[in-house]
SETIDREN-359135 format. One record per residue (C-alpha): residue in one letter; x, y, z; chain. Coordinates in pm, 1 decimal. Example, Ala and Ser with C-alpha at 12.3 -4.5 7.8 and 13.67 -1.06 7.14 Angstrom:
BEGIN
+----+----------+----------+----------+----+
: aa :       xx :       yy :       zz : ch :
+----+----------+----------+----------+----+
:  a :   1230.0 :   -450.0 :    780.0 :  A :
:  s :   1367.0 :   -106.0 :    714.0 :  A :
+----+----------+----------+----------+----+
***
This chain:
BEGIN
+----+----------+----------+----------+----+
: aa :       xx :       yy :       zz : ch :
+----+----------+----------+----------+----+
:  m :  -7179.6 :   4573.6 :    771.9 :  A :
:  l :  -6925.1 :   4388.1 :    984.1 :  A :
:  g :  -6595.7 :   4506.0 :   1128.1 :  A :
:  q :  -6405.7 :   4595.3 :   1440.7 :  A :
:  a :  -6103.9 :   4780.6 :   1299.8 :  A :
:  n :  -6070.8 :   5133.2 :   1434.8 :  A :
:  s :  -6071.5 :   5280.9 :   1084.8 :  A :
:  f :  -6401.3 :   5104.7 :   1007.3 :  A :
:  l :  -6561.7 :   5201.5 :   1338.1 :  A :
:  e :  -6470.9 :   5563.8 :   1268.8 :  A :
:  v :  -6658.6 :   5541.2 :    938.2 :  A :
:  l :  -6966.3 :   5404.6 :   1116.5 :  A :
:  e :  -6951.5 :   5690.9 :   1364.5 :  A :
:  q :  -6923.7 :   5943.1 :   1081.8 :  A :
:  i :  -7229.2 :   5787.6 :    913.5 :  A :
:  s :  -7429.5 :   5816.1 :   1234.0 :  A :
:  q :  -7344.9 :   6185.7 :   1261.0 :  A :
:  i :  -7420.6 :   6286.2 :    902.6 :  A :
:  a :  -7721.2 :   6058.9 :    834.2 :  A :
:  p :  -7987.4 :   6276.7 :   1007.2 :  A :
:  l :  -7893.2 :   6586.6 :    806.0 :  A :
:  d :  -8053.3 :   6662.8 :    469.2 :  A :
:  k :  -7716.5 :   6734.7 :    313.5 :  A :
:  p :  -7542.3 :   6572.2 :     15.5 :  A :
:  v :  -7272.2 :   6320.3 :    101.2 :  A :
:  l :  -6982.7 :   6193.9 :   -108.4 :  A :
:  v :  -6869.0 :   5834.3 :    -48.0 :  A :
:  i :  -6521.4 :   5746.9 :   -173.9 :  A :
:  g :  -6359.4 :   5406.3 :   -174.6 :  A :
:  e :  -6183.7 :   5146.6 :   -386.1 :  A :
:  r :  -6385.8 :   4890.3 :   -579.7 :  A :
:  g :  -6544.7 :   4629.6 :   -357.5 :  A :
:  t :  -6524.6 :   4829.2 :    -33.9 :  A :
:  g :  -6901.5 :   4854.5 :     12.2 :  A :
:  k :  -6990.8 :   5205.0 :   -103.3 :  A :
:  e :  -7347.4 :   5100.4 :   -177.9 :  A :
:  l :  -7389.3 :   4960.6 :    173.3 :  A :
:  i :  -7267.6 :   5291.0 :    317.0 :  A :
:  a :  -7522.1 :   5481.8 :    106.9 :  A :
:  a :  -7804.5 :   5253.1 :    218.4 :  A :
:  r :  -7703.6 :   5298.1 :    582.5 :  A :
:  l :  -7707.6 :   5676.0 :    537.5 :  A :
:  h :  -8061.2 :   5657.3 :    402.9 :  A :
:  y :  -8207.2 :   5420.6 :    662.2 :  A :
:  l :  -8055.9 :   5615.0 :    952.8 :  A :
:  s :  -8201.2 :   5939.0 :    818.3 :  A :
:  r :  -8545.2 :   6093.4 :    868.6 :  A :
:  r :  -8623.2 :   5980.9 :    513.7 :  A :
:  w :  -8593.5 :   5611.3 :    599.6 :  A :
:  d :  -8960.1 :   5543.7 :    515.3 :  A :
:  q :  -8942.6 :   5720.6 :    177.6 :  A :
:  n :  -8807.5 :   5599.1 :   -156.2 :  A :
:  y :  -8442.8 :   5499.2 :   -179.3 :  A :
:  v :  -8347.3 :   5513.1 :   -548.0 :  A :
:  k :  -8015.7 :   5392.9 :   -694.2 :  A :
:  l :  -7846.4 :   5450.8 :  -1030.1 :  A :
:  n :  -7506.9 :   5348.2 :  -1165.2 :  A :
:  c :  -7386.8 :   5639.5 :  -1379.1 :  A :
:  a :  -7124.5 :   5427.1 :  -1555.7 :  A :
:  a :  -7387.4 :   5193.9 :  -1700.8 :  A :
:  l :  -7544.9 :   5452.3 :  -1934.7 :  A :
:  n :  -7424.3 :   5693.7 :  -2199.2 :  A :
:  e :  -7488.2 :   6067.1 :  -2161.6 :  A :
:  n :  -7827.4 :   6076.7 :  -2336.8 :  A :
:  l :  -7969.0 :   5774.0 :  -2156.6 :  A :
:  l :  -7832.5 :   5894.5 :  -1823.3 :  A :
:  e :  -7997.6 :   6233.8 :  -1868.2 :  A :
:  s :  -8329.2 :   6065.8 :  -1946.6 :  A :
:  e :  -8297.9 :   5829.9 :  -1649.6 :  A :
:  l :  -8216.4 :   6109.4 :  -1407.0 :  A :
:  f :  -8457.1 :   6378.8 :  -1520.8 :  A :
:  g :  -8719.8 :   6191.0 :  -1720.7 :  A :
:  y :  -8858.1 :   6298.4 :  -2058.0 :  A :
:  e :  -9169.2 :   6434.4 :  -2221.7 :  A :
:  s :  -9372.5 :   6256.1 :  -2483.6 :  A :
:  g :  -9212.5 :   6303.3 :  -2825.0 :  A :
:  a :  -8882.2 :   6425.7 :  -2679.7 :  A :
:  f :  -8699.2 :   6178.8 :  -2904.5 :  A :
:  t :  -8768.0 :   5878.9 :  -3124.3 :  A :
:  g :  -8940.9 :   5611.2 :  -2918.3 :  A :
:  a :  -9060.3 :   5849.2 :  -2644.4 :  A :
:  a :  -9427.6 :   5762.0 :  -2685.8 :  A :
:  k :  -9532.6 :   5890.4 :  -2345.9 :  A :
:  r :  -9399.1 :   6099.3 :  -2062.1 :  A :
:  r :  -9171.4 :   5926.6 :  -1813.5 :  A :
:  e :  -9060.2 :   6034.4 :  -1469.0 :  A :
:  g :  -8688.3 :   6034.4 :  -1394.6 :  A :
:  r :  -8504.7 :   5908.5 :  -1087.1 :  A :
:  f :  -8519.1 :   6249.4 :   -919.9 :  A :
:  e :  -8898.8 :   6254.9 :   -937.4 :  A :
:  v :  -8923.9 :   5896.2 :   -815.7 :  A :
:  a :  -8693.6 :   5980.4 :   -523.5 :  A :
:  h :  -8893.7 :   6289.7 :   -420.0 :  A :
:  s :  -8894.5 :   6318.2 :    -38.1 :  A :
:  g :  -8641.7 :   6034.7 :    -25.2 :  A :
:  t :  -8280.3 :   5963.2 :   -121.7 :  A :
:  l :  -8109.1 :   5924.9 :   -458.0 :  A :
:  f :  -7780.7 :   5731.2 :   -468.1 :  A :
:  l :  -7558.6 :   5792.7 :   -773.1 :  A :
:  d :  -7274.8 :   5541.7 :   -806.8 :  A :
:  e :  -6966.9 :   5599.5 :  -1027.7 :  A :
:  l :  -7029.6 :   5974.2 :  -1034.7 :  A :
:  a :  -6690.2 :   6048.3 :  -1194.4 :  A :
:  n :  -6817.3 :   5895.5 :  -1520.5 :  A :
:  t :  -7077.7 :   6168.4 :  -1577.7 :  A :
:  s :  -7038.0 :   6426.1 :  -1853.7 :  A :
:  g :  -7017.0 :   6802.9 :  -1814.2 :  A :
:  l :  -7382.1 :   6839.3 :  -1918.1 :  A :
:  i :  -7502.0 :   6597.6 :  -1651.1 :  A :
:  q :  -7279.9 :   6761.0 :  -1390.4 :  A :
:  e :  -7425.1 :   7102.1 :  -1472.8 :  A :
:  k :  -7782.6 :   6977.6 :  -1431.5 :  A :
:  l :  -7692.2 :   6798.4 :  -1108.1 :  A :
:  l :  -7546.7 :   7121.6 :   -973.0 :  A :
:  r :  -7873.7 :   7302.9 :  -1041.0 :  A :
:  v :  -8078.8 :   7034.4 :   -866.6 :  A :
:  i :  -7853.8 :   7044.5 :   -560.4 :  A :
:  e :  -7856.9 :   7423.8 :   -541.3 :  A :
:  y :  -8219.3 :   7500.8 :   -626.8 :  A :
:  g :  -8400.5 :   7166.8 :   -618.1 :  A :
:  e :  -8534.5 :   7215.6 :   -970.6 :  A :
:  f :  -8489.9 :   7077.3 :  -1322.5 :  A :
:  e :  -8672.6 :   7019.0 :  -1652.6 :  A :
:  r :  -8747.6 :   6686.3 :  -1814.6 :  A :
:  v :  -8575.1 :   6610.5 :  -2143.8 :  A :
:  g :  -8780.2 :   6774.9 :  -2418.0 :  A :
:  g :  -8980.0 :   6981.5 :  -2169.4 :  A :
:  n :  -8982.1 :   7344.7 :  -2061.3 :  A :
:  k :  -9169.3 :   7315.6 :  -1733.1 :  A :
:  t :  -8953.9 :   7358.0 :  -1422.9 :  A :
:  l :  -9012.6 :   7086.1 :  -1166.4 :  A :
:  k :  -8932.6 :   7110.8 :   -795.1 :  A :
:  v :  -8808.5 :   6813.0 :   -594.2 :  A :
:  d :  -8688.7 :   6745.4 :   -242.4 :  A :
:  v :  -8417.8 :   6480.2 :   -272.4 :  A :
:  r :  -8123.0 :   6394.9 :    -51.0 :  A :
:  l :  -7831.3 :   6312.8 :   -283.7 :  A :
:  i :  -7559.7 :   6059.4 :   -201.5 :  A :
:  a :  -7285.2 :   6007.7 :   -459.9 :  A :
:  a :  -7003.4 :   5754.6 :   -473.2 :  A :
:  t :  -6684.9 :   5710.2 :   -672.8 :  A :
:  n :  -6353.4 :   5527.5 :   -666.4 :  A :
:  e :  -6179.0 :   5822.4 :   -833.3 :  A :
:  d :  -5985.9 :   6110.8 :   -677.7 :  A :
:  l :  -6234.5 :   6386.7 :   -758.9 :  A :
:  p :  -6019.3 :   6680.9 :   -638.3 :  A :
:  t :  -5747.5 :   6573.2 :   -882.8 :  A :
:  l :  -6003.5 :   6541.2 :  -1163.2 :  A :
:  a :  -6138.1 :   6886.9 :  -1077.1 :  A :
:  d :  -5786.2 :   7035.2 :  -1088.2 :  A :
:  a :  -5741.6 :   6878.2 :  -1432.1 :  A :
:  g :  -6072.6 :   7021.9 :  -1555.3 :  A :
:  e :  -6230.0 :   6675.5 :  -1586.2 :  A :
:  f :  -6487.8 :   6732.7 :  -1311.8 :  A :
:  r :  -6676.3 :   7048.4 :  -1218.7 :  A :
:  a :  -6515.7 :   7209.0 :   -915.1 :  A :
:  d :  -6839.2 :   7385.3 :   -817.3 :  A :
:  l :  -7029.2 :   7055.1 :   -821.0 :  A :
:  l :  -6756.6 :   6898.7 :   -608.4 :  A :
:  d :  -6794.5 :   7183.4 :   -360.0 :  A :
:  r :  -7169.8 :   7122.8 :   -334.0 :  A :
:  l :  -7139.4 :   6746.4 :   -299.0 :  A :
:  a :  -6861.4 :   6755.6 :    -44.1 :  A :
:  f :  -7059.2 :   6886.3 :    252.0 :  A :
:  d :  -6902.4 :   6579.8 :    405.2 :  A :
:  v :  -6689.7 :   6304.7 :    254.0 :  A :
:  i :  -6686.4 :   5947.2 :    380.1 :  A :
:  t :  -6371.3 :   5764.4 :    273.3 :  A :
:  i :  -6391.4 :   5386.9 :    323.2 :  A :
:  p :  -6065.4 :   5214.6 :    425.8 :  A :
:  p :  -5961.8 :   4926.4 :    197.7 :  A :
:  l :  -5961.6 :   4574.9 :    340.2 :  A :
:  r :  -5580.1 :   4561.8 :    354.3 :  A :
:  e :  -5602.3 :   4835.4 :    619.4 :  A :
:  r :  -5855.1 :   4629.6 :    818.8 :  A :
:  r :  -5657.9 :   4308.8 :    881.8 :  A :
:  e :  -5845.7 :   4235.2 :   1204.0 :  A :
:  d :  -6172.3 :   4225.2 :   1008.4 :  A :
:  i :  -6066.7 :   3971.0 :    745.0 :  A :
:  m :  -6144.1 :   3652.6 :    938.4 :  A :
:  m :  -6465.7 :   3793.9 :   1082.7 :  A :
:  l :  -6589.9 :   3868.3 :    731.8 :  A :
:  a :  -6455.5 :   3539.2 :    593.0 :  A :
:  e :  -6641.5 :   3332.6 :    853.2 :  A :
:  h :  -6959.5 :   3531.6 :    791.6 :  A :
:  f :  -6943.3 :   3464.6 :    415.6 :  A :
:  a :  -6850.5 :   3098.6 :    473.0 :  A :
:  i :  -7143.4 :   3033.5 :    706.5 :  A :
:  n :  -7386.4 :   3193.6 :    462.3 :  A :
:  m :  -7246.1 :   2985.8 :    176.8 :  A :
:  a :  -7269.4 :   2666.6 :    380.2 :  A :
:  r :  -7632.4 :   2751.4 :    455.8 :  A :
:  e :  -7696.8 :   2813.8 :     84.4 :  A :
:  l :  -7546.2 :   2471.4 :      4.6 :  A :
:  e :  -7766.9 :   2320.3 :    278.2 :  A :
:  m :  -7468.9 :   2195.9 :    477.2 :  A :
:  e :  -7544.2 :   2098.3 :    835.1 :  A :
:  l :  -7247.6 :   2301.2 :    965.7 :  A :
:  f :  -6935.8 :   2493.7 :    873.2 :  A :
:  s :  -6617.3 :   2347.4 :   1023.5 :  A :
:  g :  -6399.8 :   2657.3 :    996.9 :  A :
:  f :  -6065.3 :   2718.9 :    825.5 :  A :
:  t :  -5734.5 :   2539.3 :    864.8 :  A :
:  e :  -5437.8 :   2738.9 :    989.5 :  A :
:  k :  -5289.4 :   2733.8 :    639.4 :  A :
:  a :  -5610.9 :   2874.9 :    491.2 :  A :
:  r :  -5627.5 :   3145.0 :    758.3 :  A :
:  r :  -5269.9 :   3247.2 :    686.9 :  A :
:  i :  -5340.8 :   3277.5 :    312.7 :  A :
:  l :  -5645.4 :   3494.3 :    377.8 :  A :
:  l :  -5460.9 :   3718.5 :    623.3 :  A :
:  d :  -5146.1 :   3762.2 :    412.2 :  A :
:  y :  -5321.7 :   3858.0 :     87.2 :  A :
:  d :  -5362.5 :   4228.9 :      0.1 :  A :
:  w :  -5718.6 :   4198.2 :   -140.3 :  A :
:  p :  -5712.0 :   4447.9 :   -430.9 :  A :
:  g :  -6080.8 :   4367.2 :   -487.3 :  A :
:  n :  -6152.9 :   4424.7 :   -117.1 :  A :
:  i :  -6462.6 :   4274.9 :     47.6 :  A :
:  r :  -6624.1 :   4170.4 :   -280.2 :  A :
:  e :  -6313.7 :   3969.4 :   -371.1 :  A :
:  l :  -6294.7 :   3815.2 :    -22.3 :  A :
:  k :  -6657.1 :   3705.1 :    -49.8 :  A :
:  n :  -6593.5 :   3534.5 :   -384.6 :  A :
:  v :  -6278.2 :   3360.3 :   -261.6 :  A :
:  v :  -6439.9 :   3229.7 :     57.4 :  A :
:  e :  -6761.6 :   3113.0 :   -109.3 :  A :
:  r :  -6559.2 :   2935.4 :   -379.0 :  A :
:  a :  -6347.7 :   2762.6 :   -114.3 :  A :
:  v :  -6653.2 :   2640.5 :     79.1 :  A :
:  y :  -6830.6 :   2495.3 :   -220.3 :  A :
:  r :  -6512.6 :   2327.2 :   -349.8 :  A :
:  t :  -6447.2 :   2166.4 :    -10.3 :  A :
:  n :  -6806.4 :   2034.5 :    -21.7 :  A :
:  n :  -6778.3 :   1854.7 :    310.3 :  A :
:  p :  -6931.9 :   2006.3 :    622.6 :  A :
:  h :  -6709.5 :   1793.6 :    847.9 :  A :
:  l :  -6381.1 :   1915.0 :    698.6 :  A :
:  p :  -6238.7 :   2263.1 :    761.0 :  A :
:  v :  -6167.3 :   2467.1 :    450.7 :  A :
:  h :  -5802.4 :   2413.9 :    359.6 :  A :
:  d :  -5767.8 :   2501.8 :     -8.9 :  A :
:  i :  -5790.4 :   2875.1 :    -87.6 :  A :
:  v :  -5789.0 :   2966.3 :   -457.0 :  A :
:  l :  -5720.9 :   3337.8 :   -485.0 :  A :
:  n :  -5714.0 :   3345.8 :   -864.0 :  A :
:  p :  -5964.1 :   3109.0 :  -1031.8 :  A :
:  f :  -5810.4 :   3184.6 :  -1372.1 :  A :
:  e :  -5479.5 :   3018.3 :  -1285.4 :  A :
:  s :  -5448.1 :   2698.4 :  -1486.6 :  A :
:  a :  -5180.2 :   2513.4 :  -1679.2 :  A :
:  f :  -5411.6 :   2542.6 :  -1978.8 :  A :
:  r :  -5490.3 :   2912.4 :  -1948.3 :  A :
:  p :  -5456.9 :   3091.6 :  -2285.3 :  A :
:  r :  -5184.3 :   3353.2 :  -2251.9 :  A :
:  t :  -5253.7 :   3558.5 :  -2561.9 :  A :
:  r :  -5564.9 :   3687.9 :  -2728.3 :  A :
:  i :  -5682.9 :   3447.7 :  -2995.6 :  A :
:  k :  -5744.6 :   3616.0 :  -3326.9 :  A :
:  t :  -5831.7 :   3495.3 :  -3672.4 :  A :
:  q :  -5534.5 :   3599.0 :  -3878.3 :  A :
:  d :  -5484.0 :   3610.6 :  -4251.9 :  A :
:  r :  -5151.7 :   3435.8 :  -4290.5 :  A :
:  t :  -5120.9 :   3520.3 :  -4659.9 :  A :
:  v :  -4834.1 :   3760.0 :  -4730.3 :  A :
:  a :  -4883.2 :   4018.3 :  -5000.8 :  A :
:  a :  -4586.7 :   3909.8 :  -5209.2 :  A :
:  t :  -4463.1 :   3553.6 :  -5161.5 :  A :
:  p :  -4081.4 :   3562.2 :  -5144.8 :  A :
:  e :  -3877.8 :   3334.4 :  -5361.8 :  A :
:  p :  -3782.3 :   3013.5 :  -5176.9 :  A :
:  i :  -3419.0 :   2972.1 :  -5078.1 :  A :
:  s :  -3279.8 :   2669.9 :  -5254.6 :  A :
:  v :  -2975.6 :   2455.9 :  -5168.3 :  A :
:  e :  -2782.6 :   2623.3 :  -5449.4 :  A :
:  s :  -2838.8 :   2967.2 :  -5303.9 :  A :
:  q :  -2699.5 :   2850.1 :  -4970.2 :  A :
:  e :  -2356.3 :   2828.6 :  -5131.0 :  A :
:  q :  -2355.9 :   3207.8 :  -5168.9 :  A :
:  v :  -2215.7 :   3346.2 :  -4843.7 :  A :
:  a :  -2240.4 :   3712.5 :  -4768.9 :  A :
:  a :  -1902.9 :   3877.5 :  -4716.7 :  A :
:  e :  -2032.0 :   4094.3 :  -4429.1 :  A :
:  p :  -2336.0 :   4058.9 :  -4205.6 :  A :
:  a :  -2633.8 :   4253.0 :  -4333.1 :  A :
:  v :  -2811.1 :   4510.8 :  -4117.2 :  A :
:  v :  -3190.2 :   4532.7 :  -4116.7 :  A :
:  t :  -3314.1 :   4886.2 :  -4066.5 :  A :
:  a :  -3671.4 :   4941.9 :  -3952.9 :  A :
:  p :  -3855.5 :   5215.6 :  -4143.6 :  A :
:  t :  -3888.7 :   5536.3 :  -3946.8 :  A :
:  a :  -4227.6 :   5693.0 :  -3878.8 :  A :
:  a :  -4139.0 :   5982.1 :  -4108.8 :  A :
:  a :  -4076.2 :   5740.2 :  -4399.0 :  A :
:  l :  -4417.6 :   5579.3 :  -4373.4 :  A :
:  t :  -4711.1 :   5676.1 :  -4590.8 :  A :
:  y :  -5048.4 :   5621.3 :  -4432.2 :  A :
:  p :  -5273.8 :   5433.1 :  -4441.0 :  A :
:  i :  -5060.9 :   5117.7 :  -4408.6 :  A :
:  d :  -5134.8 :   4751.7 :  -4343.5 :  A :
:  l :  -4954.1 :   4698.0 :  -4013.1 :  A :
:  k :  -4978.2 :   4318.5 :  -4027.5 :  A :
:  e :  -4842.4 :   4307.1 :  -4381.7 :  A :
:  r :  -4553.8 :   4542.6 :  -4304.7 :  A :
:  s :  -4464.0 :   4345.0 :  -3992.0 :  A :
:  q :  -4453.4 :   4021.0 :  -4190.5 :  A :
:  e :  -4232.9 :   4180.3 :  -4456.6 :  A :
:  y :  -3996.4 :   4302.3 :  -4183.6 :  A :
:  e :  -3977.5 :   3955.4 :  -4024.6 :  A :
:  i :  -3906.8 :   3794.4 :  -4361.3 :  A :
:  e :  -3622.5 :   4036.9 :  -4435.5 :  A :
:  m :  -3466.8 :   3981.3 :  -4090.5 :  A :
:  i :  -3476.9 :   3603.8 :  -4134.3 :  A :
:  r :  -3331.6 :   3618.2 :  -4487.1 :  A :
:  q :  -3041.5 :   3836.8 :  -4379.0 :  A :
:  a :  -2972.5 :   3627.0 :  -4069.7 :  A :
:  l :  -2962.4 :   3316.2 :  -4290.4 :  A :
:  e :  -2711.9 :   3479.9 :  -4523.1 :  A :
:  d :  -2499.6 :   3601.4 :  -4232.8 :  A :
:  s :  -2496.4 :   3245.7 :  -4089.2 :  A :
:  q :  -2408.3 :   3085.8 :  -4423.8 :  A :
:  f :  -2757.6 :   2937.0 :  -4423.2 :  A :
:  n :  -2685.4 :   2729.6 :  -4114.6 :  A :
:  q :  -3023.0 :   2714.0 :  -3944.7 :  A :
:  k :  -2888.1 :   2648.1 :  -3593.3 :  A :
:  k :  -2661.4 :   2955.0 :  -3611.5 :  A :
:  t :  -2947.0 :   3158.5 :  -3760.8 :  A :
:  a :  -3172.8 :   3062.6 :  -3472.9 :  A :
:  e :  -2907.3 :   3176.8 :  -3223.7 :  A :
:  k :  -2869.8 :   3513.3 :  -3399.2 :  A :
:  l :  -3245.4 :   3570.4 :  -3379.5 :  A :
:  s :  -3273.4 :   3445.8 :  -3016.3 :  A :
:  l :  -3499.7 :   3162.6 :  -3130.6 :  A :
:  t :  -3491.1 :   2788.3 :  -3075.3 :  A :
:  y :  -3415.1 :   2572.9 :  -3375.2 :  A :
:  h :  -3775.6 :   2455.1 :  -3393.0 :  A :
:  q :  -3908.6 :   2810.8 :  -3365.5 :  A :
:  l :  -3693.0 :   2913.5 :  -3661.2 :  A :
:  r :  -3815.9 :   2615.2 :  -3861.5 :  A :
:  g :  -4168.4 :   2729.5 :  -3789.4 :  A :
:  y :  -4095.5 :   3077.6 :  -3925.6 :  A :
:  l :  -3927.2 :   2932.1 :  -4237.4 :  A :
:  k :  -4230.2 :   2718.3 :  -4309.0 :  A :
:  k :  -4471.3 :   3000.5 :  -4226.8 :  A :
:  y :  -4313.2 :   3233.1 :  -4480.6 :  A :
:  n :  -4227.3 :   2961.3 :  -4736.3 :  A :
:  l :  -3855.4 :   3040.4 :  -4719.4 :  A :
:  l :  -3741.7 :   2682.6 :  -4784.8 :  A :
:  d :  -3834.4 :   2449.9 :  -5065.1 :  A :
:  s :  -3840.9 :   2075.1 :  -5007.7 :  A :
:  s :  -3478.6 :   2017.5 :  -5105.8 :  A :
:  a :  -3354.4 :   2297.7 :  -4878.3 :  A :
:  e :  -3550.1 :   2158.8 :  -4585.0 :  A :
:  s :  -3405.8 :   1811.7 :  -4623.3 :  A :
:  a :  -3051.3 :   1945.0 :  -4664.4 :  A :
:  e :  -3028.0 :   2071.5 :  -4306.8 :  A :
:  a :  -3269.2 :   1853.3 :  -4113.3 :  A :
+----+----------+----------+----------+----+
***
């Protein structure tokens, strides 16, 4: 853990004070701020440093699997439970259990966690024997738990038990003086991994980019950006000059989700012939979208949307006396975009297409 910002040094001091106590600790911070490193530091500065340090990401498992992972299960507790298995609490006995993404746990899990914190006891899934454990619990989240508790989405009594002390990690944008220290650390490690003989530093332009960016992904994002820059430079005798903050940026990046679409409309409209273009509507037509109350569910949204587009195009054509350039203007389309819609919905036959090319 590297840093010299006052806000970061205050966190380190708080860790040093709370680590020796066998009390639960809540670590709060944005994604990528290093919550897991804080938890590990709490464990290894405690009197339990030589005991098991067990970690579990609560967001990675559904409620049933999470319950089994935390508290274990008896043989035959459910299909596939061929033999008894110890949970994370039993494995962490006399040591520390770190629960990441705690806000993702269900009410059932929160209730059982509360009992373990208060009484140090629980039952395995499918069992009726009460087990006693001595575990120091450290939990982490990037959510505002007091707000969730006020909304009834997190148990207030569990929050009270966990919050003997709360360590809130400052985001990287509040630690500007630490950015280059961390960047150089990550760059040197990456150069060593690439077996470069040395790391020649950053250009002034690269430093300015790193310092001016807000780092929404915090230290994890900084690490990725710096390591990417070092390997792309690929020359130990040149300072890093090109910083790519967003590796997805490309002139060829797909902008919309690609889906397989059925382009067949339910009822193919009659093509508009050259003869029909001679019929000019006296007044512009108005297309009215169906209201929600007029709809009967279930509906085919794609089909209804296509029907609505077809009707809009037909009426705009009539209002423009079937002049395609004027129609395109009325629909805020380019001429070629309109032609694409006409072909897509088969609204022109071959003679009509050639008449206004």
